[in-house]
C-alpha positions, 0 to 999 in steps of 0.5 A, a space after each residue: 482505559 484502552 491503549 493508543 492502538 486500540 483507540 486508533 483502530 476504534 476511531 477508524 471506519 472499516 467497511 462491511 468486510 473489515 477493510 479500509 483503503 490505504 494509499 501509499 505515498 512516497 514521504 519525501 517526493 509526494 509520489 502516489 505509489 499504490 492503493 491497497 486494503 488493510 484490516 485491523 490486523 494489518 494496520 496493527 502489524 504495520 504500526 507495531 513493526 514499522 513495515 507496511 502490511 496490507 490485506 490481500 483480498 485475493 489470497 485472504 491473508 496478510 500481505 507484507 509488502 516486499 515479502 516476496 519481491 524485496 520491494 519493502 515499504 517502511 512507514 514514516 507516518 500514518 494519516 487517516 482522512 477526515 472521516 476515518 474511512 481512508 488512510 494515507 501512508 507516508 512510506 519509504 519505498 525500497 525499489 518499485 511499488 507495483 507488481 508490474 515492475 514500475 515505481 508506481 501503480 498509477 503508470 497509465 493516463 487517459 489522454 485524448 480518448 485513449 489510455 496511454 502508458 506513461 512509464 516502462 517497467 524498471 524491473 521485470 516481473 521475473 526478476 521480482 518474483 522469479 516467474 512470469 505473470 
């Protein structure tokens, strides 16, 4: 008999690269914060520690949210979708979620034929990472 974590991981549908999309949503407000990717190791670490960990496709490494910026996500609940091929992470976000310094990565909207910016950064990239982008 397998342990509960292995059973969960086996029940999910990871893509050909071993990844599954994960949508982070603020647990108490319902605000959608970001979308990132997780692999089995990132999901296992998240469930074991309670601190959200993703897979960075650009760095090909585990990405512990807030490791550099201090903008940590703590897992409140995990909800796989009906097909098991997407995850909804209900999180408690400390600070901003987006690398641009905004609360959410979804800060733009298509309106009347133009992409407009809905919110300004709350903190500069320099403050988050100690350098300009």
